[in-house]
C-alpha positions in Angstrom: 29.7 8.2 132.5 30.4 6.2 135.7 29.5 3.0 133.8 32.3 3.7 131.4 35.0 4.1 134.1 34.9 0.5 135.3 37.1 -2.6 135.1 34.4 -4.3 133.0 34.4 -1.4 130.4 38.3 -1.5 130.3 38.2 -5.3 129.7 35.7 -4.8 126.8 37.9 -2.0 125.3 41.1 -4.1 125.5 39.5 -7.2 124.0 37.8 -5.2 121.2 41.2 -3.6 120.3 42.7 -7.1 119.8 39.8 -8.4 117.9 39.8 -5.3 115.7 43.4 -6.0 114.7 42.4 -9.5 113.6 39.5 -8.1 111.6 41.7 -5.6 109.8 44.4 -8.2 109.1 42.2 -11.0 107.8 38.7 -9.6 107.2 37.6 -12.4 109.5 36.8 -13.1 113.1 34.9 -10.0 114.3 31.6 -11.4 115.4 33.1 -14.8 115.8 35.5 -13.6 118.4 33.9 -10.5 119.9 30.4 -11.8 120.6 31.6 -14.9 122.6 34.1 -12.8 124.4 31.3 -10.5 125.6 29.3 -13.5 126.7 32.3 -14.8 128.7 32.5 -11.3 130.3 28.9 -12.0 131.6 27.0 -10.0 129.0 23.7 -11.6 128.1 23.9 -13.3 124.6 21.2 -11.1 123.0 22.8 -7.9 124.4 26.2 -9.1 123.2 24.9 -9.8 119.7 23.1 -6.4 119.5 26.0 -4.3 120.8 28.6 -6.2 118.8 26.7 -5.6 115.6 26.3 -1.8 116.2 30.1 -1.5 117.0 31.0 -3.7 114.0 29.1 -1.4 111.7 31.5 1.4 112.8 34.7 -0.6 113.1 34.3 -2.4 109.7 33.7 1.0 108.1 37.2 2.0 109.2 38.7 -1.2 107.8 36.7 -0.8 104.6 37.9 2.7 104.1 41.5 1.6 104.4 41.0 -1.3 102.0 39.1 1.0 99.6 42.2 3.1 99.3 44.9 0.4 99.4 43.2 -2.9 98.6 40.9 -2.0 95.6 37.9 -4.1 96.4 35.7 -5.7 93.7 32.7 -3.4 93.8 30.5 -5.4 91.5 30.9 -8.5 93.6 30.4 -6.5 96.8 27.2 -4.9 95.4 25.6 -8.3 94.6 26.4 -9.5 98.2 24.8 -6.4 99.6 21.6 -6.8 97.6 21.0 -10.3 99.1 22.4 -9.9 102.6 21.0 -6.6 103.8 17.3 -7.7 104.0 18.0 -11.1 105.6 20.4 -9.5 108.1 17.7 -7.0 109.2 15.3 -9.9 109.8 17.7 -11.7 112.2 16.6 -9.9 115.4 12.9 -10.5 114.6 13.6 -14.2 114.0 15.2 -14.4 117.4 12.2 -12.8 119.1 9.8 -15.1 117.2 11.6 -18.4 117.6 13.6 -17.9 120.7 10.8 -17.1 123.1 11.2 -14.8 126.1 13.8 -14.3 128.9 16.2 -17.2 129.5 14.8 -19.2 126.6 15.8 -16.5 124.2 19.2 -16.2 125.7 19.7 -20.0 125.5 18.5 -20.0 121.9 21.1 -17.3 120.9 23.8 -19.1 122.8 23.1 -22.4 121.1 22.9 -20.8 117.7 26.2 -19.0 118.3 27.9 -22.2 119.4 26.9 -24.0 116.2 27.9 -21.0 114.1 31.3 -20.9 115.7 31.9 -24.6 115.0 30.8 -24.1 111.4 33.0 -21.1 111.1 36.0 -23.0 112.4 35.4 -25.7 109.8 35.2 -23.1 107.0 38.4 -21.5 108.2 40.2 -24.9 108.0 38.6 -25.5 104.5 39.9 -22.1 103.3 43.4 -23.0 104.3 43.3 -26.3 102.6 41.8 -24.9 99.4 44.4 -22.1 99.3 47.2 -24.7 99.7 45.6 -27.0 97.0 45.4 -24.1 94.6 48.9 -22.9 95.1 50.5 -26.3 94.9 48.5 -27.1 91.8 50.7 -24.8 89.9 48.1 -22.1 89.4 49.3 -18.5 89.0 47.5 -15.5 90.3 46.0 -13.6 87.4 46.2 -9.9 87.0 42.4 -9.5 86.3 39.5 -10.3 88.5 37.6 -13.5 87.7 34.1 -13.2 86.1 31.3 -12.7 88.7 28.8 -15.5 89.2 25.5 -13.7 90.1 23.3 -16.5 91.4 25.8 -18.2 93.7 26.9 -14.9 95.0 23.4 -13.8 95.8 22.8 -17.1 97.7 26.0 -16.6 99.7 24.8 -13.0 100.6 21.4 -14.2 101.7 22.6 -17.0 103.9 25.5 -15.0 105.3 23.2 -12.1 106.1 20.7 -14.4 108.0 23.6 -15.9 110.0 24.9 -12.4 110.9 21.5 -11.2 111.9 20.9 -14.0 114.3 24.4 -14.6 115.8 26.6 -11.6 114.5 28.9 -14.3 113.0 29.3 -14.7 109.3 30.2 -11.4 107.7 33.9 -12.1 107.8 33.9 -15.9 108.0 31.2 -17.7 106.1 31.0 -15.0 103.4 34.8 -14.8 103.1 35.3 -18.5 102.7 32.4 -18.7 100.3 34.0 -16.0 98.2 37.2 -18.0 98.2 35.3 -21.1 97.0 33.6 -19.1 94.2 36.5 -17.0 93.2 39.8 -18.8 94.1 41.9 -16.6 91.9 40.8 -13.3 93.5 43.9 -11.8 95.3 44.0 -11.9 99.1 44.0 -8.1 99.5 41.1 -7.7 97.1 39.2 -10.5 98.8 39.5 -8.9 102.2 38.7 -5.5 100.9 35.6 -6.8 99.0 34.4 -8.6 102.2 34.9 -5.5 104.4 33.1 -3.2 101.9 30.0 -5.5 101.6 30.0 -6.1 105.4 29.4 -2.5 106.2 25.7 -2.2 105.0 25.2 -5.9 106.0 26.2 -5.4 109.6 24.5 -1.9 109.7 21.2 -3.5 108.6 21.5 -6.3 111.2 22.4 -3.7 113.9 19.3 -1.6 113.1 17.1 -4.6 113.5 18.6 -5.4 116.9 18.4 -1.8 118.0 14.6 -1.9 117.3 14.2 -5.2 119.1 16.9 -5.1 121.8 18.3 -1.6 122.1 21.9 -0.9 123.0 24.0 -0.7 126.2 26.2 2.4 126.0 28.6 1.0 128.7 29.3 -1.9 126.3 29.0 -0.2 123.0 31.3 2.8 123.5 34.3 0.6 124.7 33.7 -1.7 121.7 33.9 1.2 119.3 36.8 3.1 121.0 38.9 -0.1 121.1 37.8 -1.7 117.9 38.2 1.2 115.5 41.9 1.8 116.0 42.5 -1.9 116.1 40.8 -2.4 112.8 42.7 0.5 111.3 46.1 -0.9 112.5 45.3 -4.4 111.2 44.2 -3.1 107.8 47.3 -1.0 107.4 49.7 -4.0 108.0 47.6 -6.6 106.2 50.1 -6.7 103.3 53.1 -7.3 105.7 51.9 -10.1 107.9 51.6 -13.8 107.2 48.1 -14.9 108.1 48.6 -18.6 108.1 49.5 -18.9 111.8 46.7 -16.4 112.7 44.1 -18.5 110.9 45.2 -21.8 112.5 45.0 -20.1 115.9 41.5 -18.8 115.1 40.3 -22.3 114.1 41.3 -23.6 117.6 39.9 -20.7 119.5 36.5 -20.9 117.6 36.3 -24.6 118.1 36.8 -24.5 121.8 34.5 -21.5 122.2 31.8 -23.1 120.2 32.0 -26.3 122.3 31.9 -24.2 125.5 28.8 -22.3 124.4 27.1 -25.6 123.6 27.6 -26.8 127.1 30.4 -29.3 126.6 32.0 -30.1 130.0 35.1 -28.0 130.7 37.3 -31.2 131.1 36.2 -32.4 127.6 36.9 -28.9 126.1 40.4 -29.0 127.7 41.2 -32.4 126.3 40.0 -31.4 122.8 42.0 -28.1 123.1 45.2 -30.0 124.1 44.6 -32.4 121.2 44.2 -29.6 118.7 47.4 -27.8 120.0 49.5 -31.0 120.0 48.1 -32.9 117.0 46.8 -30.0 114.9 50.2 -28.9 113.6 51.2 -32.5 112.9 48.0 -33.1 110.9 48.5 -29.8 109.0 52.1 -30.8 108.3 50.9 -34.1 106.9 48.4 -32.4 104.6 51.2 -30.1 103.4 53.4 -33.1 102.7 50.7 -34.8 100.6 50.8 -31.6 98.4 54.6 -31.9 98.0 55.5 -29.1 100.5 57.7 -29.1 103.6 55.6 -29.9 106.7 56.3 -26.7 108.5 57.4 -24.1 106.0 55.1 -21.1 106.3 56.6 -19.4 103.2 55.3 -22.1 100.9 51.9 -20.5 100.8 52.8 -17.9 98.2 51.0 -17.1 95.0 53.1 -17.1 91.9 52.6 -13.9 89.9 52.9 -14.2 86.1 55.6 -12.3 84.4 57.3 -11.4 87.6 60.4 -12.9 89.2 58.9 -12.9 92.7 56.0 -14.2 94.7 53.1 -12.6 96.3 52.0 -14.0 99.7 48.4 -14.9 99.8 
């Protein structure tokens, strides 16, 4: 109990609450934000991955329950993802033990894998924003019915995403989410997030069980993660329909890029220069991309889906 009444535990609780809000809002960013945050709080990488996965299995259940009620996830699509992702996610901890070696070598292996995963995730976030912008400005309307399911590509996404989650805890709300957008661009935003959260529960639980068997859990880390993350995820999921996510996603891209570079050992000065460049030049580059699609450079309201037979727009 004394381990739970410390500044470190309070820090974990506060950070997990903030990350939980992002997860509930966007269905993205849980492992991609929480695991590196734990590492920066001096938690060993393997311990950070293990405890984050166990906590995520609880926190994502909260978000999935809210979206099940209000967001109407596509259960057929979620089922296919589960079939492929659950076994590969379970294998992740055993792969770390087999490939990563022992002691510091294993920690370095997880840290390097997480760094590359974060950079890849940042790239997929940026790709998602561009694809959404391209779809909307192409004059496409959001259909009322779900698109037809593509079994083989969906199973491949589940298998690869599950493996990434099992090794780094990153991917259930980032790689899989963006892949779903690529495969099903007409699936509404709320149903997309709901589908991802529903499939992520057994995926993350499977990965967590594998890490519990191999690594175990640290209650002084796990309990603050759950206590902070669950209400944060609930709050984010409840307001998901009210909040514009474009600014949040752009911020996540910058945070993930800088975090990934730091974990890969890039010198702090270089990370700072890159961060300043992204903050200063990123908005200008995004404004230029918007202008090439015939939109105002900095009009956030332009990213709306046009709903057929209705005299209003639905924000994606």
